[in-house]
PDB file as gemmi writes it, atoms N, CA and C in Angstrom:
CRYST1    1.000    1.000    1.000  90.00  90.00  90.00 P 1                      
ATOM      1  N   MET A   1      72.872  71.446  32.212  1.00  0.00           N  
ATOM      2  CA  MET A   1      71.439  71.394  31.996  1.00  0.00           C  
ATOM      3  C   MET A   1      70.735  71.778  33.296  1.00  0.00           C  
ATOM      4  N   ALA A   2      69.813  72.697  33.210  1.00  0.00           N  
ATOM      5  CA  ALA A   2      69.076  73.129  34.389  1.00  0.00           C  
ATOM      6  C   ALA A   2      68.121  72.022  34.840  1.00  0.00           C  
ATOM      7  N   ALA A   3      67.798  72.022  36.112  1.00  0.00           N  
ATOM      8  CA  ALA A   3      66.926  70.989  36.674  1.00  0.00           C  
ATOM      9  C   ALA A   3      65.575  70.967  35.975  1.00  0.00           C  
ATOM     10  N   SER A   4      65.023  72.121  35.673  1.00  0.00           N  
ATOM     11  CA  SER A   4      63.711  72.172  35.017  1.00  0.00           C  
ATOM     12  C   SER A   4      63.783  71.590  33.604  1.00  0.00           C  
ATOM     13  N   ASP A   5      64.883  71.831  32.908  1.00  0.00           N  
ATOM     14  CA  ASP A   5      65.057  71.258  31.572  1.00  0.00           C  
ATOM     15  C   ASP A   5      65.154  69.742  31.638  1.00  0.00           C  
ATOM     16  N   LEU A   6      65.829  69.245  32.643  1.00  0.00           N  
ATOM     17  CA  LEU A   6      65.963  67.801  32.839  1.00  0.00           C  
ATOM     18  C   LEU A   6      64.598  67.157  33.081  1.00  0.00           C  
ATOM     19  N   VAL A   7      63.806  67.759  33.963  1.00  0.00           N  
ATOM     20  CA  VAL A   7      62.468  67.233  34.255  1.00  0.00           C  
ATOM     21  C   VAL A   7      61.603  67.249  33.005  1.00  0.00           C  
ATOM     22  N   GLU A   8      61.664  68.346  32.255  1.00  0.00           N  
ATOM     23  CA  GLU A   8      60.859  68.460  31.037  1.00  0.00           C  
ATOM     24  C   GLU A   8      61.265  67.408  30.015  1.00  0.00           C  
ATOM     25  N   TYR A   9      62.556  67.205  29.830  1.00  0.00           N  
ATOM     26  CA  TYR A   9      63.042  66.219  28.869  1.00  0.00           C  
ATOM     27  C   TYR A   9      62.578  64.804  29.229  1.00  0.00           C  
ATOM     28  N   VAL A  10      62.738  64.437  30.497  1.00  0.00           N  
ATOM     29  CA  VAL A  10      62.348  63.095  30.934  1.00  0.00           C  
ATOM     30  C   VAL A  10      60.837  62.915  30.807  1.00  0.00           C  
ATOM     31  N   ALA A  11      60.068  63.916  31.230  1.00  0.00           N  
ATOM     32  CA  ALA A  11      58.615  63.817  31.174  1.00  0.00           C  
ATOM     33  C   ALA A  11      58.121  63.676  29.732  1.00  0.00           C  
ATOM     34  N   LYS A  12      58.677  64.479  28.828  1.00  0.00           N  
ATOM     35  CA  LYS A  12      58.258  64.394  27.425  1.00  0.00           C  
ATOM     36  C   LYS A  12      58.613  63.043  26.819  1.00  0.00           C  
ATOM     37  N   SER A  13      59.660  62.420  27.311  1.00  0.00           N  
ATOM     38  CA  SER A  13      60.049  61.098  26.817  1.00  0.00           C  
ATOM     39  C   SER A  13      59.097  60.012  27.295  1.00  0.00           C  
ATOM     40  N   LEU A  14      58.431  60.238  28.425  1.00  0.00           N  
ATOM     41  CA  LEU A  14      57.575  59.218  29.023  1.00  0.00           C  
ATOM     42  C   LEU A  14      56.128  59.259  28.559  1.00  0.00           C  
ATOM     43  N   VAL A  15      55.604  60.424  28.266  1.00  0.00           N  
ATOM     44  CA  VAL A  15      54.165  60.587  28.061  1.00  0.00           C  
ATOM     45  C   VAL A  15      53.748  60.363  26.612  1.00  0.00           C  
ATOM     46  N   ASP A  16      52.428  60.168  26.421  1.00  0.00           N  
ATOM     47  CA  ASP A  16      51.865  60.018  25.083  1.00  0.00           C  
ATOM     48  C   ASP A  16      51.618  61.370  24.424  1.00  0.00           C  
ATOM     49  N   ASP A  17      51.417  62.417  25.242  1.00  0.00           N  
ATOM     50  CA  ASP A  17      51.117  63.756  24.731  1.00  0.00           C  
ATOM     51  C   ASP A  17      52.193  64.749  25.196  1.00  0.00           C  
ATOM     52  N   PRO A  18      53.357  64.749  24.533  1.00  0.00           N  
ATOM     53  CA  PRO A  18      54.449  65.622  24.982  1.00  0.00           C  
ATOM     54  C   PRO A  18      54.129  67.109  24.865  1.00  0.00           C  
ATOM     55  N   ASP A  19      53.174  67.480  24.012  1.00  0.00           N  
ATOM     56  CA  ASP A  19      52.810  68.891  23.882  1.00  0.00           C  
ATOM     57  C   ASP A  19      52.098  69.411  25.127  1.00  0.00           C  
ATOM     58  N   ALA A  20      51.520  68.514  25.927  1.00  0.00           N  
ATOM     59  CA  ALA A  20      50.801  68.921  27.132  1.00  0.00           C  
ATOM     60  C   ALA A  20      51.734  69.095  28.330  1.00  0.00           C  
ATOM     61  N   VAL A  21      52.996  68.713  28.182  1.00  0.00           N  
ATOM     62  CA  VAL A  21      53.956  68.836  29.288  1.00  0.00           C  
ATOM     63  C   VAL A  21      54.355  70.297  29.452  1.00  0.00           C  
ATOM     64  N   LYS A  22      54.235  70.784  30.684  1.00  0.00           N  
ATOM     65  CA  LYS A  22      54.614  72.160  30.984  1.00  0.00           C  
ATOM     66  C   LYS A  22      55.342  72.156  32.320  1.00  0.00           C  
ATOM     67  N   VAL A  23      56.457  72.856  32.387  1.00  0.00           N  
ATOM     68  CA  VAL A  23      57.255  72.930  33.610  1.00  0.00           C  
ATOM     69  C   VAL A  23      57.317  74.380  34.068  1.00  0.00           C  
ATOM     70  N   GLU A  24      56.969  74.589  35.333  1.00  0.00           N  
ATOM     71  CA  GLU A  24      57.050  75.923  35.920  1.00  0.00           C  
ATOM     72  C   GLU A  24      57.991  75.865  37.112  1.00  0.00           C  
ATOM     73  N   VAL A  25      58.809  76.904  37.265  1.00  0.00           N  
ATOM     74  CA  VAL A  25      59.742  76.989  38.381  1.00  0.00           C  
ATOM     75  C   VAL A  25      59.245  78.076  39.324  1.00  0.00           C  
ATOM     76  N   VAL A  26      59.038  77.693  40.591  1.00  0.00           N  
ATOM     77  CA  VAL A  26      58.532  78.615  41.594  1.00  0.00           C  
ATOM     78  C   VAL A  26      59.543  78.689  42.729  1.00  0.00           C  
ATOM     79  N   GLN A  27      59.897  79.899  43.129  1.00  0.00           N  
ATOM     80  CA  GLN A  27      60.815  80.093  44.257  1.00  0.00           C  
ATOM     81  C   GLN A  27      59.990  80.274  45.525  1.00  0.00           C  
ATOM     82  N   ASP A  28      60.373  79.588  46.596  1.00  0.00           N  
ATOM     83  CA  ASP A  28      59.736  79.823  47.894  1.00  0.00           C  
ATOM     84  C   ASP A  28      60.796  79.774  48.985  1.00  0.00           C  
ATOM     85  N   GLN A  29      60.359  79.852  50.248  1.00  0.00           N  
ATOM     86  CA  GLN A  29      61.307  79.920  51.357  1.00  0.00           C  
ATOM     87  C   GLN A  29      62.197  78.681  51.438  1.00  0.00           C  
ATOM     88  N   GLY A  30      61.659  77.529  51.072  1.00  0.00           N  
ATOM     89  CA  GLY A  30      62.410  76.285  51.178  1.00  0.00           C  
ATOM     90  C   GLY A  30      63.311  76.012  49.996  1.00  0.00           C  
ATOM     91  N   GLY A  31      63.348  76.895  49.014  1.00  0.00           N  
ATOM     92  CA  GLY A  31      64.173  76.679  47.837  1.00  0.00           C  
ATOM     93  C   GLY A  31      63.344  76.769  46.573  1.00  0.00           C  
ATOM     94  N   THR A  32      63.657  75.938  45.615  1.00  0.00           N  
ATOM     95  CA  THR A  32      62.984  75.949  44.325  1.00  0.00           C  
ATOM     96  C   THR A  32      61.994  74.796  44.239  1.00  0.00           C  
ATOM     97  N   VAL A  33      60.811  75.082  43.730  1.00  0.00           N  
ATOM     98  CA  VAL A  33      59.804  74.048  43.488  1.00  0.00           C  
ATOM     99  C   VAL A  33      59.585  73.973  41.982  1.00  0.00           C  
ATOM    100  N   ILE A  34      59.750  72.786  41.431  1.00  0.00           N  
ATOM    101  CA  ILE A  34      59.489  72.574  40.011  1.00  0.00           C  
ATOM    102  C   ILE A  34      58.124  71.918  39.900  1.00  0.00           C  
ATOM    103  N   GLU A  35      57.205  72.604  39.223  1.00  0.00           N  
ATOM    104  CA  GLU A  35      55.859  72.079  39.025  1.00  0.00           C  
ATOM    105  C   GLU A  35      55.784  71.482  37.630  1.00  0.00           C  
ATOM    106  N   LEU A  36      55.493  70.191  37.575  1.00  0.00           N  
ATOM    107  CA  LEU A  36      55.383  69.477  36.306  1.00  0.00           C  
ATOM    108  C   LEU A  36      53.909  69.252  36.013  1.00  0.00           C  
ATOM    109  N   HIS A  37      53.425  69.842  34.926  1.00  0.00           N  
ATOM    110  CA  HIS A  37      52.035  69.682  34.503  1.00  0.00           C  
ATOM    111  C   HIS A  37      52.005  68.739  33.307  1.00  0.00           C  
ATOM    112  N   VAL A  38      51.181  67.689  33.406  1.00  0.00           N  
ATOM    113  CA  VAL A  38      51.017  66.737  32.302  1.00  0.00           C  
ATOM    114  C   VAL A  38      49.530  66.501  32.078  1.00  0.00           C  
ATOM    115  N   ALA A  39      49.203  65.902  30.948  1.00  0.00           N  
ATOM    116  CA  ALA A  39      47.808  65.560  30.658  1.00  0.00           C  
ATOM    117  C   ALA A  39      47.328  64.543  31.691  1.00  0.00           C  
ATOM    118  N   GLU A  40      46.046  64.603  32.004  1.00  0.00           N  
ATOM    119  CA  GLU A  40      45.483  63.719  33.029  1.00  0.00           C  
ATOM    120  C   GLU A  40      45.700  62.244  32.685  1.00  0.00           C  
ATOM    121  N   ASP A  41      45.628  61.913  31.399  1.00  0.00           N  
ATOM    122  CA  ASP A  41      45.816  60.519  30.974  1.00  0.00           C  
ATOM    123  C   ASP A  41      47.255  60.043  31.146  1.00  0.00           C  
ATOM    124  N   ASP A  42      48.198  60.965  31.238  1.00  0.00           N  
ATOM    125  CA  ASP A  42      49.619  60.616  31.356  1.00  0.00           C  
ATOM    126  C   ASP A  42      50.135  60.620  32.789  1.00  0.00           C  
ATOM    127  N   MET A  43      49.277  60.942  33.759  1.00  0.00           N  
ATOM    128  CA  MET A  43      49.720  61.002  35.157  1.00  0.00           C  
ATOM    129  C   MET A  43      50.335  59.674  35.604  1.00  0.00           C  
ATOM    130  N   GLY A  44      49.727  58.569  35.242  1.00  0.00           N  
ATOM    131  CA  GLY A  44      50.231  57.260  35.647  1.00  0.00           C  
ATOM    132  C   GLY A  44      51.614  56.968  35.102  1.00  0.00           C  
ATOM    133  N   LYS A  45      51.879  57.423  33.889  1.00  0.00           N  
ATOM    134  CA  LYS A  45      53.192  57.193  33.281  1.00  0.00           C  
ATOM    135  C   LYS A  45      54.284  57.990  33.991  1.00  0.00           C  
ATOM    136  N   VAL A  46      53.938  59.197  34.425  1.00  0.00           N  
ATOM    137  CA  VAL A  46      54.937  60.055  35.075  1.00  0.00           C  
ATOM    138  C   VAL A  46      55.152  59.629  36.530  1.00  0.00           C  
ATOM    139  N   ILE A  47      54.095  59.166  37.175  1.00  0.00           N  
ATOM    140  CA  ILE A  47      54.226  58.731  38.573  1.00  0.00           C  
ATOM    141  C   ILE A  47      54.819  57.325  38.642  1.00  0.00           C  
ATOM    142  N   GLY A  48      54.379  56.438  37.779  1.00  0.00           N  
ATOM    143  CA  GLY A  48      54.901  55.080  37.741  1.00  0.00           C  
ATOM    144  C   GLY A  48      54.254  54.185  38.772  1.00  0.00           C  
ATOM    145  N   ARG A  49      54.543  52.917  38.684  1.00  0.00           N  
ATOM    146  CA  ARG A  49      53.995  51.937  39.617  1.00  0.00           C  
ATOM    147  C   ARG A  49      54.574  52.180  41.003  1.00  0.00           C  
ATOM    148  N   ASN A  50      53.697  52.375  41.968  1.00  0.00           N  
ATOM    149  CA  ASN A  50      54.092  52.676  43.352  1.00  0.00           C  
ATOM    150  C   ASN A  50      54.986  53.908  43.450  1.00  0.00           C  
ATOM    151  N   GLY A  51      54.861  54.820  42.485  1.00  0.00           N  
ATOM    152  CA  GLY A  51      55.625  56.063  42.537  1.00  0.00           C  
ATOM    153  C   GLY A  51      57.081  55.928  42.128  1.00  0.00           C  
ATOM    154  N   SER A  52      57.429  54.850  41.460  1.00  0.00           N  
ATOM    155  CA  SER A  52      58.841  54.591  41.148  1.00  0.00           C  
ATOM    156  C   SER A  52      59.438  55.622  40.193  1.00  0.00           C  
ATOM    157  N   VAL A  53      58.692  56.038  39.175  1.00  0.00           N  
ATOM    158  CA  VAL A  53      59.219  57.020  38.226  1.00  0.00           C  
ATOM    159  C   VAL A  53      59.355  58.379  38.901  1.00  0.00           C  
ATOM    160  N   ALA A  54      58.350  58.771  39.676  1.00  0.00           N  
ATOM    161  CA  ALA A  54      58.415  60.049  40.395  1.00  0.00           C  
ATOM    162  C   ALA A  54      59.583  60.057  41.375  1.00  0.00           C  
ATOM    163  N   LYS A  55      59.798  58.931  42.032  1.00  0.00           N  
ATOM    164  CA  LYS A  55      60.911  58.839  42.981  1.00  0.00           C  
ATOM    165  C   LYS A  55      62.251  58.973  42.248  1.00  0.00           C  
ATOM    166  N   ALA A  56      62.358  58.376  41.071  1.00  0.00           N  
ATOM    167  CA  ALA A  56      63.591  58.476  40.286  1.00  0.00           C  
ATOM    168  C   ALA A  56      63.823  59.918  39.829  1.00  0.00           C  
ATOM    169  N   LEU A  57      62.752  60.609  39.417  1.00  0.00           N  
ATOM    170  CA  LEU A  57      62.879  62.018  39.026  1.00  0.00           C  
ATOM    171  C   LEU A  57      63.340  62.869  40.201  1.00  0.00           C  
ATOM    172  N   ARG A  58      62.784  62.603  41.376  1.00  0.00           N  
ATOM    173  CA  ARG A  58      63.179  63.366  42.563  1.00  0.00           C  
ATOM    174  C   ARG A  58      64.637  63.092  42.937  1.00  0.00           C  
ATOM    175  N   THR A  59      65.090  61.858  42.726  1.00  0.00           N  
ATOM    176  CA  THR A  59      66.488  61.524  42.992  1.00  0.00           C  
ATOM    177  C   THR A  59      67.412  62.285  42.044  1.00  0.00           C  
ATOM    178  N   LEU A  60      67.039  62.352  40.764  1.00  0.00           N  
ATOM    179  CA  LEU A  60      67.825  63.135  39.811  1.00  0.00           C  
ATOM    180  C   LEU A  60      67.889  64.600  40.220  1.00  0.00           C  
ATOM    181  N   LEU A  61      66.766  65.121  40.711  1.00  0.00           N  
ATOM    182  CA  LEU A  61      66.740  66.514  41.151  1.00  0.00           C  
ATOM    183  C   LEU A  61      67.638  66.737  42.360  1.00  0.00           C  
ATOM    184  N   LYS A  62      67.691  65.760  43.273  1.00  0.00           N  
ATOM    185  CA  LYS A  62      68.571  65.894  44.442  1.00  0.00           C  
ATOM    186  C   LYS A  62      70.021  65.977  44.012  1.00  0.00           C  
ATOM    187  N   VAL A  63      70.386  65.211  43.000  1.00  0.00           N  
ATOM    188  CA  VAL A  63      71.771  65.223  42.505  1.00  0.00           C  
ATOM    189  C   VAL A  63      72.092  66.584  41.895  1.00  0.00           C  
ATOM    190  N   THR A  64      71.193  67.110  41.061  1.00  0.00           N  
ATOM    191  CA  THR A  64      71.454  68.417  40.457  1.00  0.00           C  
ATOM    192  C   THR A  64      71.417  69.519  41.511  1.00  0.00           C  
ATOM    193  N   ALA A  65      70.565  69.378  42.519  1.00  0.00           N  
ATOM    194  CA  ALA A  65      70.482  70.374  43.592  1.00  0.00           C  
ATOM    195  C   ALA A  65      71.756  70.373  44.425  1.00  0.00           C  
ATOM    196  N   ALA A  66      72.302  69.195  44.668  1.00  0.00           N  
ATOM    197  CA  ALA A  66      73.547  69.108  45.437  1.00  0.00           C  
ATOM    198  C   ALA A  66      74.684  69.780  44.677  1.00  0.00           C  
ATOM    199  N   ARG A  67      74.669  69.629  43.375  1.00  0.00           N  
ATOM    200  CA  ARG A  67      75.690  70.266  42.545  1.00  0.00           C  
ATOM    201  C   ARG A  67      75.543  71.785  42.575  1.00  0.00           C  
ATOM    202  N   ASP A  68      74.284  72.261  42.539  1.00  0.00           N  
ATOM    203  CA  ASP A  68      74.027  73.699  42.507  1.00  0.00           C  
ATOM    204  C   ASP A  68      73.980  74.316  43.897  1.00  0.00           C  
ATOM    205  N   GLY A  69      73.824  73.494  44.925  1.00  0.00           N  
ATOM    206  CA  GLY A  69      73.800  73.998  46.290  1.00  0.00           C  
ATOM    207  C   GLY A  69      72.487  74.628  46.712  1.00  0.00           C  
ATOM    208  N   GLU A  70      71.398  74.315  46.005  1.00  0.00           N  
ATOM    209  CA  GLU A  70      70.090  74.873  46.350  1.00  0.00           C  
ATOM    210  C   GLU A  70      69.059  73.745  46.383  1.00  0.00           C  
ATOM    211  N   PRO A  71      68.235  73.681  47.436  1.00  0.00           N  
ATOM    212  CA  PRO A  71      67.238  72.618  47.508  1.00  0.00           C  
ATOM    213  C   PRO A  71      66.174  72.762  46.421  1.00  0.00           C  
ATOM    214  N   VAL A  72      65.830  71.627  45.809  1.00  0.00           N  
ATOM    215  CA  VAL A  72      64.836  71.596  44.732  1.00  0.00           C  
ATOM    216  C   VAL A  72      63.845  70.489  45.049  1.00  0.00           C  
ATOM    217  N   SER A  73      62.552  70.787  44.860  1.00  0.00           N  
ATOM    218  CA  SER A  73      61.535  69.762  45.034  1.00  0.00           C  
ATOM    219  C   SER A  73      60.674  69.699  43.772  1.00  0.00           C  
ATOM    220  N   LEU A  74      59.969  68.581  43.608  1.00  0.00           N  
ATOM    221  CA  LEU A  74      59.156  68.346  42.409  1.00  0.00           C  
ATOM    222  C   LEU A  74      57.721  68.105  42.814  1.00  0.00           C  
ATOM    223  N   GLU A  75      56.800  68.793  42.137  1.00  0.00           N  
ATOM    224  CA  GLU A  75      55.371  68.555  42.296  1.00  0.00           C  
ATOM    225  C   GLU A  75      54.830  68.170  40.946  1.00  0.00           C  
ATOM    226  N   ILE A  76      54.077  67.058  40.897  1.00  0.00           N  
ATOM    227  CA  ILE A  76      53.488  66.588  39.653  1.00  0.00           C  
ATOM    228  C   ILE A  76      52.001  66.921  39.682  1.00  0.00           C  
ATOM    229  N   LEU A  77      51.572  67.722  38.716  1.00  0.00           N  
ATOM    230  CA  LEU A  77      50.192  68.202  38.671  1.00  0.00           C  
ATOM    231  C   LEU A  77      49.574  67.872  37.326  1.00  0.00           C  
ATOM    232  N   ASP A  78      48.235  67.845  37.294  1.00  0.00           N  
ATOM    233  CA  ASP A  78      47.587  67.629  35.993  1.00  0.00           C  
ATOM    234  C   ASP A  78      46.970  68.912  35.489  1.00  0.00           C  
TER     235      ASP A  78                                                      
END                                                                             
């Protein structure tokens, strides 16, 4: 499973409006950036209390990045 697919699956499972979830993959000098777009009302669900959900998503991405050998970062946008 690609990292972007993993992020999309987890995000759609968390939010109230899964149709508003959009994942874009952007390549830059530092590696791959996954941009997660969600509805404004769902930002809290994706970020979590004190950023706990976002931190867990980033940890999952580090594991998949280590397997693939390419650095991956996550940006959560509305």
